[in-house]
C-alpha positions as CSV (number, residue, x, y, z in Angstrom):
1,X,16.9,189.8,39.8
2,X,15.4,190.0,36.3
3,X,16.4,187.5,33.7
4,X,16.2,187.4,29.9
5,X,15.6,183.9,28.3
6,X,15.9,183.0,24.7
7,X,15.9,179.7,22.8
8,X,17.5,179.2,19.3
9,X,18.7,176.4,17.1
10,X,22.5,176.5,17.0
11,X,25.8,178.0,18.4
12,X,29.5,178.8,17.8
13,X,32.9,179.3,19.4
14,X,33.9,182.1,21.8
15,X,36.9,184.3,21.7
16,X,40.2,183.9,23.5
17,X,40.2,185.3,27.0
18,X,43.9,185.9,27.5
19,X,47.3,184.5,26.8
20,X,50.2,183.8,29.1
21,X,54.0,184.0,28.6
22,X,56.1,180.9,28.7
23,X,59.6,179.9,29.5
24,X,60.3,180.5,33.2
25,X,61.9,179.8,36.4
26,X,59.4,178.3,38.8
27,X,59.1,178.7,42.5
28,X,56.3,178.9,45.0
29,X,55.1,180.0,48.4
30,X,51.9,179.4,50.3
31,X,50.1,182.1,48.3
32,X,51.3,181.7,44.7
33,X,53.0,179.8,42.0
34,X,55.8,182.2,41.0
35,X,56.8,182.2,37.4
36,X,59.8,184.4,36.5
37,X,59.0,186.5,39.6
38,X,55.3,186.9,38.6
39,X,52.9,185.7,41.3
40,X,50.1,183.5,39.7
41,X,47.1,181.5,40.5
42,X,46.9,178.6,38.0
43,X,43.8,177.3,36.3
44,X,44.5,174.0,34.6
45,X,42.6,171.3,32.9
46,X,43.2,167.6,32.3
47,X,43.3,166.4,28.6
48,X,44.7,162.9,28.1
49,X,46.5,162.7,24.8
50,X,45.7,159.0,24.1
51,X,42.0,159.6,24.5
52,X,41.8,161.8,21.4
53,X,43.7,161.9,18.2
54,X,46.7,164.0,17.0
55,X,44.3,165.8,14.6
56,X,42.0,166.8,17.5
57,X,44.7,168.1,19.8
58,X,45.1,171.7,18.4
59,X,41.3,172.4,18.5
60,X,40.9,170.9,22.0
61,X,43.9,172.8,23.4
62,X,42.7,176.1,21.8
63,X,39.2,175.7,23.3
64,X,40.8,175.1,26.7
65,X,42.8,178.3,26.3
66,X,39.7,180.2,25.1
67,X,37.9,178.9,28.2
68,X,40.4,180.8,30.4
69,X,42.9,178.0,31.4
70,X,46.5,178.7,32.0
71,X,47.7,175.1,31.8
72,X,47.0,171.7,30.4
73,X,47.6,168.5,32.5
74,X,48.1,164.9,31.3
75,X,49.2,161.6,32.7
76,X,51.8,159.5,30.9
77,X,50.5,156.0,30.1
78,X,53.2,153.4,30.8
79,X,51.3,150.5,29.2
80,X,50.9,152.3,25.9
81,X,54.5,153.5,25.7
82,X,56.2,150.3,26.8
83,X,53.8,147.5,25.7
84,X,56.8,145.1,25.8
85,X,59.7,145.5,28.1
86,X,62.2,148.0,26.7
87,X,60.3,148.3,23.5
88,X,58.7,151.7,23.3
89,X,56.0,153.4,21.3
90,X,55.6,157.1,21.0
91,X,53.9,157.2,17.6
92,X,50.6,158.8,16.6
93,X,48.4,159.8,19.5
94,X,51.1,158.5,21.9
95,X,53.5,161.3,20.9
96,X,53.3,163.1,24.2
97,X,56.2,165.3,23.3
98,X,54.3,166.7,20.3
99,X,51.2,167.1,22.5
100,X,53.1,169.3,25.0
101,X,54.8,171.2,22.2
102,X,51.3,172.1,20.9
103,X,50.3,173.2,24.4
104,X,53.4,175.4,24.4
105,X,52.7,176.8,21.0
106,X,49.2,177.7,22.2
107,X,50.7,179.9,24.9
108,X,49.8,177.6,27.8
109,X,51.7,175.9,30.6
110,X,51.7,172.2,31.2
111,X,51.5,169.8,34.1
112,X,53.3,166.4,33.6
113,X,51.8,163.6,35.7
114,X,54.3,160.7,35.2
115,X,52.9,158.5,37.9
116,X,53.7,156.0,36.4
117,X,50.7,154.5,38.1
118,X,47.8,156.7,36.8
119,X,44.5,155.1,37.8
120,X,42.5,157.2,35.3
121,X,39.9,154.4,34.9
122,X,42.5,153.0,32.5
123,X,43.0,149.3,32.3
124,X,45.4,148.0,35.0
125,X,46.0,151.6,36.2
126,X,48.3,152.2,33.3
127,X,50.7,149.4,34.3
128,X,51.9,147.1,31.5
129,X,51.0,143.5,32.1
130,X,54.6,142.3,31.6
131,X,55.4,144.2,34.8
132,X,53.0,141.9,36.7
133,X,54.7,138.8,35.3
134,X,58.3,139.8,36.3
135,X,59.8,137.3,38.8
136,X,59.8,138.6,42.3
137,X,57.9,141.8,41.5
138,X,55.5,143.5,43.9
139,X,53.9,146.7,42.6
140,X,53.7,150.0,44.3
141,X,55.7,149.0,47.4
142,X,59.3,148.9,48.6
143,X,60.3,146.2,46.1
144,X,63.6,146.4,44.2
145,X,62.3,144.8,41.0
146,X,59.4,147.2,40.7
147,X,61.4,150.3,41.8
148,X,64.0,149.5,39.1
149,X,61.3,149.4,36.4
150,X,59.6,152.5,37.7
151,X,62.8,154.5,37.8
152,X,63.8,153.3,34.3
153,X,60.5,154.4,32.8
154,X,60.4,157.7,34.8
155,X,63.9,158.5,33.7
156,X,63.0,157.6,30.1
157,X,60.1,160.1,30.1
158,X,62.1,162.8,31.9
159,X,65.0,162.5,29.4
160,X,62.6,162.7,26.5
161,X,61.2,165.9,28.0
162,X,64.7,167.3,28.5
163,X,65.8,166.5,25.0
164,X,62.7,168.4,23.7
165,X,63.3,171.3,26.2
166,X,59.9,170.9,27.6
167,X,60.6,171.8,31.3
168,X,60.1,175.5,32.2
169,X,63.6,175.6,33.5
170,X,64.6,175.0,29.8
171,X,62.1,177.5,28.4
172,X,59.4,174.9,28.0
173,X,55.8,174.7,29.2
174,X,56.0,172.2,32.0
175,X,55.8,174.0,35.3
176,X,54.9,171.1,37.6
177,X,55.5,167.3,37.6
178,X,53.9,164.5,39.6
179,X,55.3,161.2,40.9
180,X,53.0,158.4,42.1
181,X,49.3,159.0,42.3
182,X,46.7,158.9,45.2
183,X,48.8,156.4,47.1
184,X,47.9,157.9,50.4
185,X,44.3,156.7,49.9
186,X,45.3,153.1,49.8
187,X,48.7,152.8,51.4
188,X,47.6,151.5,54.8
189,X,47.7,147.7,53.9
190,X,51.3,148.1,52.5
191,X,52.5,148.9,56.1
192,X,56.1,150.1,56.6
193,X,57.0,149.1,53.1
194,X,54.5,151.6,51.8
195,X,56.0,154.4,53.9
196,X,59.6,153.6,52.8
197,X,58.4,153.4,49.2
198,X,57.0,156.9,49.3
199,X,60.3,158.2,50.7
200,X,62.1,156.4,47.8
201,X,59.7,157.9,45.2
202,X,60.4,161.4,46.5
203,X,64.2,160.9,46.4
204,X,64.1,159.3,43.0
205,X,62.0,162.2,41.6
206,X,64.2,164.9,43.0
207,X,67.3,163.1,41.5
208,X,65.8,163.7,38.0
209,X,66.9,167.4,38.3
210,X,64.0,168.8,36.2
211,X,64.1,172.3,37.7
212,X,60.3,172.5,38.5
213,X,58.4,171.5,41.6
214,X,57.2,167.9,42.2
215,X,53.8,167.1,43.6
216,X,52.2,164.0,45.2
217,X,48.4,164.0,45.2
218,X,46.4,162.6,48.1
219,X,49.7,162.0,50.1
220,X,49.4,163.7,53.5
221,X,52.9,162.5,54.5
222,X,54.6,163.5,51.3
223,X,58.3,164.1,52.1
224,X,59.8,167.5,51.4
225,X,60.2,169.0,48.9
226,X,57.2,167.2,47.5
227,X,54.0,169.3,47.5
228,X,51.1,167.2,48.7
229,X,47.8,168.1,46.9
230,X,44.1,167.3,47.0
231,X,41.7,165.4,44.7
232,X,37.9,165.3,45.0
233,X,34.7,167.2,44.4
234,X,35.6,169.8,47.0
235,X,39.0,170.7,48.5
236,X,38.3,174.0,50.2
237,X,39.1,172.4,53.6
238,X,42.3,170.9,52.5
239,X,45.7,172.2,53.8
240,X,49.1,171.1,52.6
241,X,51.4,169.4,55.2
242,X,53.9,172.2,54.8
243,X,52.7,175.7,55.6
244,X,55.1,177.1,53.0
245,X,53.5,174.9,50.2
246,X,50.8,176.3,47.9
247,X,47.3,174.9,48.3
248,X,46.7,172.8,45.2
249,X,43.6,171.0,43.9
250,X,45.0,168.5,41.4
251,X,41.7,166.8,40.5
252,X,38.5,168.8,40.7
253,X,36.1,166.2,39.3
254,X,33.9,167.9,36.8
255,X,31.7,164.9,36.6
256,X,32.2,161.2,36.8
257,X,32.9,158.1,34.7
258,X,30.4,155.7,33.3
259,X,30.1,151.9,34.0
260,X,28.5,149.4,31.7
261,X,25.0,148.9,33.0
262,X,25.1,152.2,34.8
263,X,23.4,155.6,34.4
264,X,25.0,158.8,33.1
265,X,26.6,161.0,35.9
266,X,25.9,164.7,35.7
267,X,27.5,167.5,37.7
268,X,26.0,170.9,37.3
269,X,28.0,173.9,36.2
270,X,26.8,175.7,39.3
271,X,28.3,173.1,41.6
272,X,31.7,172.9,39.8
273,X,32.0,176.6,39.9
274,X,31.0,176.7,43.6
275,X,33.8,174.2,44.3
276,X,36.4,176.3,42.5
277,X,35.3,179.6,44.0
278,X,35.3,178.1,47.5
279,X,38.7,176.7,47.0
280,X,40.2,180.1,46.0
281,X,38.2,181.8,48.8
282,X,40.0,179.5,51.2
283,X,43.5,180.3,49.9
284,X,43.8,178.0,46.9
285,X,46.5,178.6,44.4
286,X,46.2,175.9,41.7
287,X,43.0,174.3,40.4
288,X,43.0,171.5,37.8
289,X,39.8,170.2,36.3
290,X,39.6,166.4,36.0
291,X,38.6,166.2,33.2
292,X,38.5,169.3,31.0
293,X,38.2,167.0,28.0
294,X,37.6,163.3,28.8
295,X,37.7,161.8,25.3
296,X,37.4,158.1,24.3
297,X,38.9,154.9,25.5
298,X,39.9,153.5,22.2
299,X,40.9,149.9,21.8
300,X,40.8,148.0,25.1
301,X,42.2,150.8,27.2
302,X,39.1,151.2,29.4
303,X,39.7,149.8,32.9
304,X,37.5,149.5,35.9
305,X,36.3,146.8,35.3
306,X,33.3,147.8,33.2
307,X,34.4,151.3,32.4
308,X,32.7,152.4,29.1
309,X,34.4,153.3,25.9
310,X,33.1,156.8,26.3
311,X,35.2,158.8,28.8
312,X,33.1,161.9,28.4
313,X,33.1,162.6,32.2
314,X,30.6,165.4,31.7
315,X,33.7,167.6,31.2
316,X,33.6,171.2,29.9
317,X,34.6,169.8,26.5
318,X,32.6,166.7,25.6
319,X,33.9,163.4,24.3
320,X,34.1,164.7,20.8
321,X,35.7,168.1,21.6
322,X,32.4,170.1,21.5
323,X,31.6,172.8,24.1
324,X,29.6,171.2,26.9
325,X,27.4,174.2,27.6
326,X,26.8,175.8,30.0
327,X,29.7,174.3,31.9
328,X,32.4,175.5,29.6
329,X,31.0,179.1,29.4
330,X,30.1,179.3,33.1
331,X,33.7,178.3,34.1
332,X,35.2,180.7,31.5
333,X,33.3,183.5,33.2
334,X,34.5,182.3,36.6
335,X,38.1,182.3,35.4
336,X,37.8,185.8,34.1
337,X,36.5,186.9,37.5
338,X,39.3,185.2,39.4
339,X,41.9,186.7,37.2
340,X,40.6,190.2,38.1
341,X,41.8,189.6,41.6
342,X,45.0,187.5,40.8
343,X,47.4,190.2,42.1
344,X,45.6,190.6,45.4
345,X,44.9,186.9,45.8
346,X,48.6,186.1,45.6
347,X,50.0,189.0,47.6
348,X,47.2,190.0,50.0
349,X,46.3,189.1,53.6
350,X,43.2,187.0,54.0
351,X,40.5,187.5,56.7
352,X,37.0,186.1,57.1
353,X,33.9,187.2,58.8
354,X,30.7,185.3,59.4
355,X,27.3,186.8,58.4
356,X,24.7,184.3,59.7
357,X,24.6,180.6,59.3
358,X,27.0,179.3,56.7
359,X,27.6,182.8,55.2
360,X,31.1,184.1,55.1
361,X,32.8,187.1,53.7
362,X,36.5,186.5,52.9
363,X,38.5,189.6,52.2
364,X,42.0,189.7,50.5
365,X,43.7,193.0,51.2
366,X,46.9,194.3,49.7
367,X,49.0,195.7,52.5
368,X,50.8,198.1,50.2
369,X,47.9,200.0,48.5
370,X,44.9,198.7,50.5
371,X,43.2,197.2,47.4
372,X,40.7,194.5,48.2
373,X,39.1,191.5,46.6
374,X,36.3,189.5,48.2
375,X,34.4,186.2,48.2
376,X,30.9,186.2,49.7
377,X,29.8,182.6,50.2
378,X,26.6,180.8,51.3
379,X,27.3,177.1,51.8
380,X,23.8,176.4,53.1
381,X,22.2,173.7,50.9
382,X,18.7,175.2,50.9
383,X,18.5,178.7,52.2
384,X,19.3,181.9,50.3
385,X,20.9,184.8,52.1
386,X,20.6,188.6,51.9
387,X,23.8,190.2,53.2
388,X,24.3,193.9,54.0
389,X,27.9,194.9,53.8
390,X,27.2,198.5,54.8
391,X,29.2,200.8,52.6
392,X,30.1,198.0,50.3
393,X,26.5,197.3,49.4
394,X,23.7,194.7,49.8
395,X,23.9,191.3,48.1
396,X,21.6,188.4,47.4
397,X,23.6,185.2,47.7
398,X,21.6,182.1,46.6
399,X,22.0,178.9,48.6
400,X,25.2,176.9,47.8
401,X,26.8,179.7,45.9
402,X,29.8,182.2,46.0
403,X,29.7,185.8,44.8
404,X,33.0,187.3,43.7
405,X,33.2,191.0,44.6
406,X,35.7,193.1,42.7
407,X,37.0,195.8,45.1
408,X,34.7,194.1,47.6
409,X,31.8,196.3,46.4
410,X,30.9,195.0,43.0
411,X,29.6,191.6,42.2
412,X,31.3,190.4,39.0
413,X,30.3,186.7,39.3
414,X,28.0,184.4,41.2
415,X,28.4,180.6,40.9
416,X,24.6,180.0,40.9
417,X,23.9,182.6,38.2
418,X,24.7,181.0,34.9
419,X,25.1,183.6,32.3
420,X,26.4,181.2,29.6
421,X,24.3,179.6,26.9
422,X,23.0,176.1,27.4
423,X,23.4,173.8,24.3
424,X,21.4,170.8,23.5
425,X,23.4,168.5,21.3
426,X,21.7,166.3,18.7
427,X,22.7,163.4,16.5
428,X,21.8,163.8,12.9
429,X,21.4,160.9,10.5
430,X,24.0,160.9,7.7
431,X,22.0,161.8,4.6
432,X,18.4,162.9,4.7
433,X,15.8,160.5,6.1
434,X,14.3,160.2,2.6
435,X,17.6,159.1,1.1
436,X,19.0,157.2,4.1
437,X,19.8,153.6,3.1
438,X,20.6,150.8,5.4
439,X,24.2,149.6,5.4
440,X,24.9,146.5,3.4
441,X,26.6,143.8,5.4
442,X,28.7,140.6,4.9
443,X,29.5,138.3,7.7
444,X,31.9,135.6,8.9
445,X,31.5,133.1,11.8
446,X,34.3,133.1,14.4
447,X,36.1,129.9,13.9
448,X,35.7,127.9,17.1
449,X,35.8,124.3,15.9
450,X,39.3,123.9,17.5
451,X,38.3,125.1,20.9
452,X,34.9,123.3,20.9
453,X,36.8,120.1,20.4
454,X,39.3,121.0,23.2
455,X,42.3,121.9,21.2
456,X,44.4,124.6,22.8
457,X,47.9,125.9,22.6
458,X,49.2,124.8,26.0
459,X,48.1,122.8,29.0
460,X,48.1,123.0,32.8
461,X,46.7,120.9,35.7
462,X,45.0,123.9,37.3
463,X,42.8,126.8,36.5
464,X,44.9,129.9,35.6
465,X,44.5,133.6,36.2
466,X,43.4,135.2,33.0
467,X,45.3,138.4,33.0
468,X,48.6,136.6,33.8
469,X,47.9,134.1,31.1
470,X,46.9,136.5,28.3
471,X,49.2,139.4,29.4
472,X,46.2,141.5,28.3
473,X,46.9,140.6,24.6
474,X,43.2,139.8,24.3
475,X,39.9,140.1,26.3
476,X,39.4,136.3,25.7
477,X,40.8,133.1,27.2
478,X,39.6,129.6,26.4
479,X,39.5,127.0,29.2
480,X,39.0,123.4,27.9
481,X,39.0,120.0,29.4
482,X,37.5,116.5,28.8
483,X,35.6,114.3,31.2
484,X,35.1,110.5,30.8
485,X,31.7,109.5,32.1
486,X,32.1,105.7,31.5
487,X,31.2,103.8,34.6
488,X,29.6,106.8,36.4
489,X,26.6,105.7,38.5
490,X,24.6,108.9,38.1
491,X,22.3,109.7,35.2
492,X,24.0,111.6,32.5
493,X,20.8,113.6,31.8
494,X,20.1,116.9,33.7
495,X,23.6,117.3,35.1
496,X,24.4,120.8,36.4
497,X,27.6,122.4,35.2
498,X,28.6,124.8,37.9
499,X,31.4,127.3,37.2
500,X,32.7,129.8,39.8
501,X,34.5,132.7,38.0
502,X,36.2,135.9,39.1
503,X,34.7,137.5,36.0
504,X,33.8,139.2,33.9
505,X,31.9,137.3,31.2
506,X,31.5,133.6,30.7
507,X,30.2,131.5,27.8
508,X,29.9,127.7,28.3
509,X,29.9,124.9,25.7
510,X,29.5,121.2,26.3
511,X,30.2,118.7,23.5
512,X,30.3,121.5,21.0
513,X,26.9,122.8,22.0
514,X,26.4,126.3,23.5
515,X,24.7,126.0,27.0
516,X,24.7,129.5,28.2
517,X,26.3,132.8,29.1
518,X,26.5,135.0,32.2
519,X,28.3,138.2,33.3
520,X,28.8,140.3,36.4
521,X,26.3,143.0,37.3
522,X,25.8,145.7,39.8
523,X,29.5,146.0,40.5
524,X,29.8,142.3,41.4
525,X,32.2,140.8,38.8
526,X,32.5,137.3,40.5
527,X,29.6,135.0,40.0
528,X,28.6,131.3,39.6
529,X,27.2,130.0,36.3
530,X,24.9,127.1,36.7
531,X,23.5,125.4,33.6
532,X,21.7,122.0,33.0
533,X,23.6,119.9,30.5
534,X,23.3,116.5,29.0
535,X,26.4,114.4,29.0
536,X,27.1,111.1,27.1
537,X,29.0,107.9,28.0
538,X,32.7,108.2,27.2
539,X,34.5,111.5,26.6
540,X,32.7,114.8,27.1
541,X,34.4,118.1,26.1
542,X,33.9,121.1,28.4
543,X,34.7,124.5,26.7
544,X,34.6,127.7,28.6
545,X,35.3,131.1,27.1
546,X,36.1,133.8,29.7
547,X,36.1,137.5,28.7
548,X,37.4,140.5,30.6
549,X,35.9,144.0,30.3
550,X,38.9,146.1,31.5
551,X,41.2,145.2,34.3
552,X,41.0,146.7,37.8
553,X,42.8,150.1,38.1
554,X,42.4,151.2,41.7
555,X,42.8,150.0,45.3
556,X,45.3,148.4,47.5
557,X,46.9,145.5,45.7
558,X,44.6,146.0,42.8
559,X,47.2,144.4,40.6
560,X,46.6,141.1,42.3
561,X,42.8,141.0,41.8
562,X,42.2,137.6,40.1
563,X,40.4,137.5,36.8
564,X,38.8,134.6,34.9
565,X,38.1,131.1,36.2
566,X,41.2,131.1,38.3
567,X,40.9,128.4,41.0
568,X,37.3,127.6,40.1
569,X,35.8,125.4,41.4
570,X,34.2,123.8,38.4
571,X,31.8,121.0,39.1
572,X,29.5,118.6,37.4
573,X,26.6,117.9,39.7
574,X,24.5,114.8,39.1
575,X,21.6,113.3,40.9
576,X,23.8,111.2,43.2
577,X,27.3,112.5,42.6
578,X,29.4,115.6,42.3
579,X,32.6,115.7,40.2
580,X,35.1,118.5,40.8
581,X,37.0,118.9,37.6
582,X,39.0,121.9,38.7
583,X,42.2,119.9,38.9
584,X,41.7,118.2,35.5
585,X,44.3,118.9,32.9
586,X,43.1,122.0,31.1
587,X,44.0,123.2,27.7
588,X,44.2,126.9,27.0
589,X,44.1,129.3,24.1
590,X,44.5,133.0,24.3
591,X,42.3,135.2,22.1
592,X,40.1,134.5,19.0
593,X,41.0,133.1,15.7
594,X,39.6,136.2,14.1
595,X,41.9,138.4,16.2
596,X,44.9,136.2,15.2
597,X,43.9,136.4,11.5
598,X,43.2,140.1,11.8
599,X,39.7,139.9,10.5
600,X,39.3,143.5,11.7
601,X,41.9,144.7,9.2
602,X,40.2,145.4,5.8
603,X,43.6,145.5,4.2
604,X,44.2,141.8,4.8
605,X,43.0,139.3,2.2
606,X,40.0,137.6,3.8
607,X,37.6,137.5,0.9
608,X,36.9,133.8,1.2
609,X,36.0,134.2,4.9
610,X,33.3,136.8,4.4
611,X,29.8,135.6,3.4
612,X,27.4,137.7,1.3
613,X,24.0,136.2,1.9
614,X,20.6,137.5,1.2
615,X,19.7,137.4,4.9
616,X,22.5,138.4,7.2
617,X,22.2,136.3,10.4
618,X,21.1,138.1,13.5
619,X,21.3,137.0,17.1
620,X,24.2,134.8,16.3
621,X,26.9,134.2,18.9
622,X,30.5,134.9,18.0
623,X,30.0,136.5,14.6
624,X,32.0,139.1,12.6
625,X,30.2,141.7,10.5
626,X,31.6,144.0,7.8
627,X,30.2,146.9,5.9
628,X,31.4,149.8,3.8
629,X,30.3,153.5,4.2
630,X,31.1,156.9,2.9
631,X,32.6,159.7,5.1
632,X,29.9,162.1,6.3
633,X,30.3,165.6,4.8
634,X,31.2,168.6,7.0
635,X,33.3,168.8,10.1
636,X,30.9,167.8,12.8
637,X,32.1,164.8,14.9
638,X,31.0,161.4,13.7
639,X,29.5,158.6,15.7
640,X,28.2,155.1,14.9
641,X,24.9,154.1,16.4
642,X,25.2,150.5,17.4
643,X,21.7,150.1,18.7
644,X,20.6,146.5,18.2
645,X,24.1,145.0,18.7
646,X,24.9,142.9,21.8
647,X,28.5,143.1,23.0
648,X,31.8,143.2,21.2
649,X,34.5,145.3,19.6
650,X,34.4,147.7,16.6
651,X,37.0,148.8,14.1
652,X,36.9,151.5,11.4
653,X,39.5,151.1,8.7
654,X,41.4,148.7,11.0
655,X,41.5,151.1,13.9
656,X,39.8,150.1,17.1
657,X,37.1,152.5,18.3
658,X,36.7,150.4,21.4
659,X,34.4,147.9,23.1
660,X,30.7,148.2,22.6
661,X,27.8,146.8,24.8
662,X,24.6,148.6,23.9
663,X,22.5,145.7,25.1
664,X,23.5,146.5,28.7
665,X,20.8,148.9,29.9
666,X,20.8,151.0,33.1
667,X,18.0,150.3,35.5
668,X,14.9,152.4,35.4
669,X,15.2,154.0,38.9
670,X,16.9,157.1,40.2
671,X,16.6,159.6,37.4
672,X,14.7,162.9,37.4
673,X,13.9,165.6,34.9
674,X,15.4,168.2,37.3
675,X,18.7,168.5,39.2
676,X,19.1,170.7,42.2
677,X,22.7,171.9,42.2
678,X,22.5,172.8,45.9
679,X,24.1,170.6,48.5
680,X,27.2,168.4,48.2
681,X,27.7,166.4,45.0
682,X,28.3,162.7,44.8
683,X,28.4,160.5,41.7
684,X,24.9,159.1,42.1
685,X,23.3,162.6,42.3
686,X,21.5,163.9,39.3
687,X,22.0,160.8,37.1
688,X,20.3,160.5,33.8
689,X,19.6,158.0,31.1
690,X,17.7,155.5,33.2
691,X,16.4,152.4,31.4
692,X,18.6,153.1,28.3
693,X,21.8,151.5,27.0
694,X,24.7,153.0,29.0
695,X,26.4,153.6,25.7
696,X,24.7,153.5,22.3
697,X,26.9,155.8,20.2
698,X,30.6,155.3,19.6
699,X,33.0,158.0,18.5
700,X,34.6,157.7,15.0
701,X,37.3,160.4,14.8
702,X,37.4,162.0,11.4
703,X,41.1,161.3,11.1
704,X,40.2,157.6,11.0
705,X,38.1,158.1,7.9
706,X,39.1,158.2,4.2
707,X,37.6,160.2,1.4
708,X,37.3,157.3,-0.9
709,X,35.3,154.9,1.3
710,X,35.5,153.3,4.7
711,X,35.1,149.9,6.3
712,X,33.3,149.2,9.6
713,X,34.0,145.7,11.2
714,X,32.2,144.4,14.2
715,X,33.0,141.4,16.3
716,X,29.7,140.4,18.0
717,X,30.2,138.2,21.1
718,X,26.6,137.9,22.3
719,X,24.5,138.0,19.2
720,X,23.1,141.2,17.8
721,X,21.4,142.7,14.8
722,X,23.5,145.0,12.6
723,X,20.7,146.0,10.3
724,X,19.9,149.1,12.3
725,X,23.5,150.3,12.7
726,X,24.0,153.8,11.2
727,X,26.4,156.7,11.1
728,X,25.4,160.1,12.5
729,X,27.0,163.5,13.2
730,X,26.9,165.4,16.5
731,X,26.0,169.0,16.5
732,X,24.2,171.7,18.4
733,X,20.4,171.6,17.9
734,X,19.1,174.2,20.3
735,X,20.6,176.7,22.6
736,X,19.1,178.7,25.5
737,X,20.5,181.6,27.5
738,X,20.0,183.2,30.8
739,X,21.1,186.9,31.0
740,X,21.3,188.4,34.5
741,X,21.2,192.1,35.2
742,X,24.3,193.9,34.1
743,X,25.5,191.0,32.0
744,X,25.5,190.4,28.2
745,X,24.5,187.0,26.8
746,X,26.4,185.7,23.8
747,X,24.8,183.1,21.6
748,X,26.9,181.5,18.9
749,X,26.9,178.7,16.3
750,X,29.1,175.7,15.8
751,X,30.9,174.7,12.7
752,X,29.9,177.8,10.6
753,X,26.2,177.3,11.2
754,X,23.9,180.3,11.7
755,X,21.0,181.0,14.1
756,X,17.9,180.2,12.1
757,X,15.1,180.9,14.5
758,X,14.2,182.5,17.8
759,X,11.6,180.2,19.4
760,X,11.1,181.7,22.8
761,X,12.0,184.8,24.7
762,X,10.9,186.1,28.1
763,X,11.5,188.6,30.8
764,X,11.0,187.2,34.3
765,X,11.3,183.6,35.4
766,X,9.9,181.2,32.8
767,X,9.1,177.6,33.9
768,X,10.7,174.5,32.5
769,X,14.1,173.9,31.0
770,X,16.0,174.4,27.8
771,X,14.0,173.0,25.0
772,X,10.6,173.1,26.8
773,X,10.2,176.5,28.4
774,X,6.7,177.7,29.5
775,X,5.6,181.3,29.9
776,X,5.1,182.9,33.3
777,X,1.9,184.9,33.0
778,X,2.6,187.1,36.1
779,X,2.3,190.5,34.4
780,X,4.8,192.0,36.7
781,X,7.4,189.6,35.7
782,X,6.7,188.6,32.1
783,X,6.8,190.3,28.8
784,X,6.8,188.4,25.5
785,X,9.0,189.8,22.8
786,X,8.4,189.6,19.0
787,X,11.2,189.2,16.6
């Protein structure tokens, strides 16, 4: 097995693989999705329209098509579309009808996942907070209030699709629709009400009369005619609950999401391809990559809690829409190989034969003409296999791989043999290093005099749940009370303020003085803050600022998970006495004054608020910063490097690019320079970025920028240093390729760039990895080539 390696400095796009016809009648059986009588396997990819911009959609969709996909899938996000009850928003990047029309125009099918619960690491699972506050409501169960709202929204979305002729039955692209989402994983605690709810969901969906099949993922008891489907890293062992239903993989997780304070997940191209090939080897009909393009959690849409602003997901297209190589290219080659056998896979009889431990040959045979298509798999996690198929040849099958054999006698693809280029992405400083100038900043303090003196907007004699109180209009809720210490026997010095909170971040002030902050770590969002404070005789004002970092989005009764200082207790602990002040009268204020006054909006007149001082304050709690910058030239994606900042939110020209928290580093343990694709994948396997900020760079879509100058505004919650903030562009710096016998290697350049230099080339098996190869001096295996 000889290989040819090369390393260069840039790449480009690849050509379209094939197109597919649209406008169809849809049916199915256990072997195929049938579109206008044509029997198909479907290769699909998830692209969530709100996680990119309208301007990015055509390029992302085209790259998905060029990668060999047949279809694009997206959820519909209830909280974005109905932020207030019966007040809808389908503007800008919420125009899902336009998104699916672009999918149609590109010659692709579409999968509509209405939910309307979506999970998706999206705040509150995509539910609007007003839903939580409706009298008598119980979410995701047999509750009339909830079911009425769910049906109203579902019908609204279905009717909009019908009006735009988006369903395949109308000549549109949507061939499959989904109701509910992964309910089977968590339905046990809902008891009989959960079972009746699922029955109702199915009947309600069917009553919409959309003319295409409905699916329910992770729902083993899905009622007919719902098709139950599988989500996970591997679904080859899954079987639908109806033998007449197609075997569908609705979420093949191409990577994993990031959490603040966590490392970067990484799933190899070899393992994703292995999962897909094994799925189709075992009778699979439909595979959807989750995600194919992950994108960005703009604004405060990230859920979790603690889901990062980046939703890159290690997907085949990265957060910015660039090719994630070799994953994109390796899967493209897989799709081409699978399509070679599509006719036989959807009409043939399937048989399997074992060749040693964990090695299986699966043969699809067309009964009419005898044509064959084979998968030869080795699911052993460490041992390679040599297999003799007699007249059909001898094959080397690496551990944890699948070979696809056209006509059962010619290997056209192996999941462990990556014949696509590997791209190393780099971030380039805007302007040359010689001419790079630091940004010039003005600043404004967040006005907190009112809350430090205990002035709120309303009062209650208990500690309230934060999400219910804010209705998610802000990450911030102020809790304020006063305590009269006259006549107290204990010393007023060295009193401990103890606050029990359900998370996620807490800042404490006593008598207008900051006494400390704390936040949840290691997945534990509830904690107890304890700080020594000095009180005074008479009235003392306790001010607590609670901040959320995305609301829970998954689990049984996740909607009821408390947030903030709900219930407390809050105590003052002296030398001889403890005072529980949880049942004091508390004043409340939702949000920041800067939010209410829209300090983030450069078009608002705030000139008197901004301070232009020679030395911009750094490390200052609760501070706004503003700077102007020029749009970077070219077309490469733009990011802002927020290294040095603490935690907060960022806006470009008044548009939120999300939360930031570059001061939160991953721990230093668990990373390795190498990753063995062999063996089952899990989210902690092959992690990277140990000891570094979970997210340092933040996407600034080019559509957010203006030609005549731009404004970046930061709200810094913890205290940071904006002086090192800079703008950079993301591009390909180096590519490497691995060409196996009988295969060509294509190397290409991004954004009109050209290959400038060949740095390394080798026959044989060089040591190292892309960017740091070493020559193998075994003369039988190595030959250096000059260019």
